[in-house]
N, C-alpha and C positions, 0 to 999 in steps of 0.2 A: 531271741533274735528276732527280725524282722523278715518279712516274707521277701522284699530285694536284695538282702545281704544273700541268695542263695545262689546268684549268678555274679556276684561280686568274688567271690571268693578269693584268697589272697595270693593264687599265684599269677605267674606271670602265662601260663596260658593253663587254664581249670578244662578238667577232662571233663565233659559230655557225664560219663558216667560216675563224676563224684559229683557234679550239679546234685544229679539223680539219686543218689546213693544220699547225700544230705536233705535233702526233700524226706526221703521213704527217711529215713532216721527222728527226723521231729514229728512228723504224722505218726509213727507207731510214737516215741516219744508223749504225744498229749494224746495217744488212746490208754496206756500205762499210766500214769495221773489221773488221767478219769477214771480206770479201777481201782489205782491209789487211796485215793479219797475216800474210795466206800467198800463194802464188803465185800468180800472174798473167798472161797473156797481155797482148801487148796491139797490135791490130791499126790503121788506120786509114782514117778513112772518105774517100775522094774523091781518095785516096795523101793526106795532110797533115794533115787531125788525126784524136790518138790518142783512141783510146775504148779502154775497157774493162769487163769484165765487172761490172763496179762499177758502171759508166755508166745500162748495159742495167737490172740489176736492179736498183738507187734507182728509173729511172723505170716499173718496172712497181710496184713499193710504192707511189709517189706517186699514179700514174695508175689505180689500183685503187682508192686509197680516194679521190680527189678525185670518184668518181662516184657519191655519193650524193650532190653536187649535180649538177643536169643542166647544166653548164659545157662547152664545148668546151676543151681542154688547148689551147697552144701549147708544145713542149715542143721542146728542142734535139735528146734521142734521137727523135724519131716525127715521122712525113711530115705535112706541116702540109695544117691541114685549113681551106682559105680559104672555106669557107661558116662562122667564127669572125667573119667583116665583119659578119655581119647579128646576131651578137650581142652584146648589151652591156654581157653578162657577160662575162668568158674567164679561166681562169687563166692567168699564164705561168710556165715551171718551167724551171731548170737544175736538173737530178739529181741532177749533180757539175761543179762550176765549179770551175779549176781542176786537167782530168786530166793536166797532164805534173806539176803538184808531188804528185800520186797517185802517180804514175810514179814519181819522183823522193823520195816515201818525205818528203819538208819538211814535211810536216801542214798545209800553209796551202791548202787544201780546204775546199770548202763544199755543203752544200743550201739552193736557194734557191728559194720559191715564195711568188707574188704573184694575187692578184686585182685583176683592170682590172676599173672599171666607166666607160665609156661613156670610153674613149679614157687613164684614169690610170687609176693602184696605187692602189686601196683601203686596199691590207695590203701586209705585206712580212716574210718571212720567211730571215732567214739564219742558217743553224747550219750552226758548226763543229765533226765530231765527234769528230776528232783532241783539240781540248780542249772537248768537251758545254760551249760556250758558245753562246748560245743568245739572235738577236739580234732583235726582234720589233717592227712599227709599222703599225698604225692611225689612215687620215686625219684627222685632227682629234681625234685622240686618243694623241698622242706618242709616244715613239722608246722603248723600252728595251732592258736587254740584264742576263741570266741567267747571273751567270759560275762556276755551278755549284754558288754558296752562296746565294748571293737575290740578285731587281730590283736596277739600278742606272736609273734615268732617265737619259738621252743628252742631249748638247747641247752643238753644236759649242760653242768659243770663240771669242774674242774680238779674235786677232788681225788687226793691219788694218794694220803694215810688213811689202810681200813680204819685203825682207834678210832678215828674225827669220822666215819662214815656211819651213814642211820639209811636203815632199811623199813622196810615197807613190805609190811607178811601179810598174811591171805586172815582173817579174822576168826573164821570158821572150822578153815582145813590145815592153821599150825599142828604141828607133830611133835611127837618129840625128836622124831630125827631132825627134823629143825631148828628144834630151841638146842637142839645140840652142838651145833656147829656154828650157829649163833654162841655160843656161849663157847667156842673153842675162838675161832676169829675175837674174840674179843670185841664183840659187838655190845651194847649195854644201849641203843639207842633204836629203835625201833617204834617205827607204828604198827596199827592191824587193821586195815578197809580191803571189804568186799571188791566186786568185782575187778580183773586180770586188769581189765580194760583202763581203770582209775588207778592202780596201784605201778601201773606202767609210767599212764600219765605222769605222775608224781615224779617221776627217776626224770623224763624229758622236759618239765619246769624247771629242772635243777631243784626239788625239795626234797631229794633224797638219791642214794647214792644206786641200791640197788636193790631188787625184788629174785625168790628165787622159792623153785618147790622142787621138791625130790619128789612127788609122788607119780605116777604115772599115769595120772584119771584125769592129767589137763587135755584135749580136744586143742584142733586145731580154729575153733569156732573160736574159743577162750582168747589164741595169742596171737591171731593171724594180721588181727587190723593194726594191735598195737605194735607185735613186727613193723608194722610200716610206720606208725610212729618213732619208735626208738631210734630206729636205722634214721630217719630223716632229722628224728634233732642232736646228732653225733653220738648216740650210744651205740650199745649190741646187742642183742639174742642171740643164744643161745642153748641148747642143755646142758644140763649140768657139769656132762661131762668135757664142754667146749665144740663139738659138732655140729655143723649146720644146721640148719632148718628149712625145710622144703614143703610146700604146700600142696594139695591133689596129689595125693600120697591113697595108694590102699588103705595103710592106716592111719588113724585118723589120731591116735594117740600117741603127748609126745613120749614116747616108754624111757627115756630117761630123763624125766621133769624138764625143768624150767630153767633161764640165769637170765634177768635183762638186769646192766648198770649201767654204765654212765661213761664203759671201754674202756678208761684208763685203769678200771682196777680189775677189770673180767677175767684175764691170765690168773694174776692172783688167783681167786677164788674158785677157777677150775684147779690151780694146780694143787688147794690147797685141798679140795673137795675128794679130786683123785688118791688124796695123801693119806686121807681117810678114811673110805671105802679101801684103799690096800692095807691099814691096819686092822678096819675090822675081818678080813679075810687071808 
């Protein structure tokens, strides 16, 4: 996408923060691809989570660019400044979502930037550097994708029959609990992809009906930009118990997992999951 499109986003009135976030995501994506095409080392945070030079470089670029606005930043690759809790507006950033896919060279990684205002995302950016596909959303302004040639409006599909639904699940973190729940739902049509933003974007694009994870390891930066996308596409995102999500809170992990859907099947999935929990306990 050419630079001239940055100031011509497909909203009736693009927020200046949205324009800046798109520029930051694109610049970070360019740096990520440069590292991606060469040799890079892999380290591990807390002995578990992989991190690369691309994660750090992307974070540096985005953090420097977003400083234009005097908002604090909650980022996966920066120390959490809890004074953000005293602020109405906070950036939430995942500079490289899908590091494992970056390492595996699957191409399924993204840059995600969101602006949270009073606990809810005001805008969301999911940029896929390997394909140059950009997803953008603004609260009450709709959601759009630029496929490298032109803009398209995003809308979830209207599938209601659960047995006809397609799920998009984690490539690297699909656990036994998720597999068993899929079996109980009798949903056999599912694909596995990297990056939470990419998975949710599939639903926004009408290519799938739902995504879920029962883990409590999903953090705000994993879901915040995607929340704005799915909401503005006509879908829904909650935790697995159907509870509304809030951002810029002290606890930054989603304690009860995450569920994104086309909205029409959301309550059915929540009810079935709750019933499943009651049967277990």
